[in-house]
N, C-alpha and C positions, 0 to 999 in steps of 0.2 A: 485430430487434435494437433495443435502446434504449441510448443513451449519455447520461449526465447528467454535467455538470461542476459539482459543488457548490462547489468552491473551487480556489484556486491550488496547493494542496498535494497534489492527487491527483484521481482521477476515480471515478465509479461507473458500472458497466456491468451491464446486466441483459439476459438473452436467454432465449428459449424453447428454445434448443439451439444448439450450435456445434461445429464441428470446424475448428480453425484453429491455425496456428503464429503466435505473436506474438513480436516482438522489442521488448522494453521495457527499454532500458538504464536502470539505476539506478531501479528501482521495486520496492517491496514490494507484495505483493498478498494479499488474503484472498478465498478463493473458497468460496461456500456453495451447496449444492444445495437447492433449494426443495422438490423432490419426494421427498426422502429417498432418491433414487437416487444412486449414486456418480458422481463426475466423474473421468474419467481425465486425469491431468495428468502430462506428462513434464517434469522439471526437471533440467537438467544431465545428461541421459542416464538418469536414474532415474525409473521410472514409479510413480505413486501412483494408487490407485483409492479415493477417499475422499469423504465427504459434506461435509467442511469442512476447509480447511487454510490456513495462512499460509505464504507462500514469498517467496524473494528470488532472482531469476535474470534473466539477460539474455534468454535464449531459452526460451520456454514453449510447449508444445503442449497444447492443450485438446481433449478429446474428450468432448463432452456432447451428442451428437446429439439425444437425446430427453429431455433433462433440463433443466428450467428452473433457472437459477442466477443468482446475483449475484456480481460481482467488484468489490472495492473496493481501490483502490491507494493507495499513499503514495509521493510523490516525495521527493527530498532535503530539501525545505523542510518536510515534515510532521514533527511532534515524534516520531512513532514510527519514522521511517525508520531511525535508528541501530539500533534493536532488530531490524528486519528484516535489516539488513546484518550483524548479528552472529549470525544463525542458523547453527549448525554445519552442515557438509556432511551431507546433501545439500541444505541451504538450504531446508528445508521442515519444518513441524511440523503434525501432525494436531491438529485442534481438535474436541472433541465438538460435533456439530451441535446438540444440545439447548441449548447455551449461547446460541444465536441465536433461541430460541423466541419471545422477546418482540418480535423484529423480523420474524417470518415473514409476518405479514399485510402489512406495509409492503413486504417483498421481493416478494410476489405482485403487489401493485399496481404495483411498478416494472416487472416483466416484462410485465404486461398493458398498461401505459401509460395506464391510465384512472384518473382522480382521483388523479394523482400530481403534486404540485407541486414547485417548487424547494426549498421548506422541507422537504417530505418527503424529498427527495434528501439534503439536508444532515443531517437527523435520522438517516437510514439510514447515511450515510457516517460520521458521528461515532459512532453507536451500534455499528456493526460494528467500528470501530477500538477503541472502549472495551472490547469483549468480547475481541478478539484481544490487546489490551495485557496482559490477565491471564495469558496463556500465553507471550508473547514474552519473550526474555531481558531481565532487569532491567538498568537503566543507572544510572550515577552522574549526578548533575545536572551541567549544563554550567557552567563558571566564567563570570565576568562578560564576559571577552573573547570567549569562544565564543558567548555569548548576543548580544553586539553584532554579531558576524560574521553570525549567523543573521538578525538584524534587517536588516542591510545587504543580505543576499541576498533577503529578502522584498521589499524596496523595488526592487531590481534583480537578478533572478536570473541575468542574463547578465554580471555583474561579473567582471572578470579578477582574478587574485590580486594583481596590482599595484594595481588600483583598490581592492581590499579592504584592502590593507596600509596605505594612507595614513591613513584615519581611525582605524585600530587602532593606528597608530604602532608598527608591527612591520616587520621585514624580510620580504622576499618568502619566504624560506626558512621563517621562523617562522610566517608566515601560512599557508603550505602545510601545515605540521604541525597548526596550529589548525583549518584547514578539515577535514582528515582526522578529527580528534577530534570536531568539532562535527557534521559531516555523516555520517560513518561510511564514507566511500569516499575 
């Protein structure tokens, strides 16, 4: 197993195989099979057997025992997170694996763990998100207050709503609504 942390807005995980239940509250995820074999993923009680998909769920069960794969996540600070949070039930969308062909060699190096730098991890992280962005639900841009809220969260992700409301000059209640709009949860 190999785990890479390219930035504060998510992580990159690459593995030669895995059977595991994961609890990832508030994460969007893109899963891509490197070997062109399907990965079995159970999301909210519904099972998918696909080569690539984007999903949003708290509890995920992966079954890729003999399949090399890469999983790239987005937490609430990632610009694409709102799109993951808006995936309609069953909160997963199949992506044509061929869309990731340009990243396949980098994905293989990530799983093998050889000649794979932090810059490679960031390139793979950003490239995978860019490809998935094309099929995720489209979003309207955030207004200036929501952008400021996201900037404040990037500086201090553990800020309370009360702490966020002061520089925004909004009430706790309005900040709560703005947070939901900006983050998606």
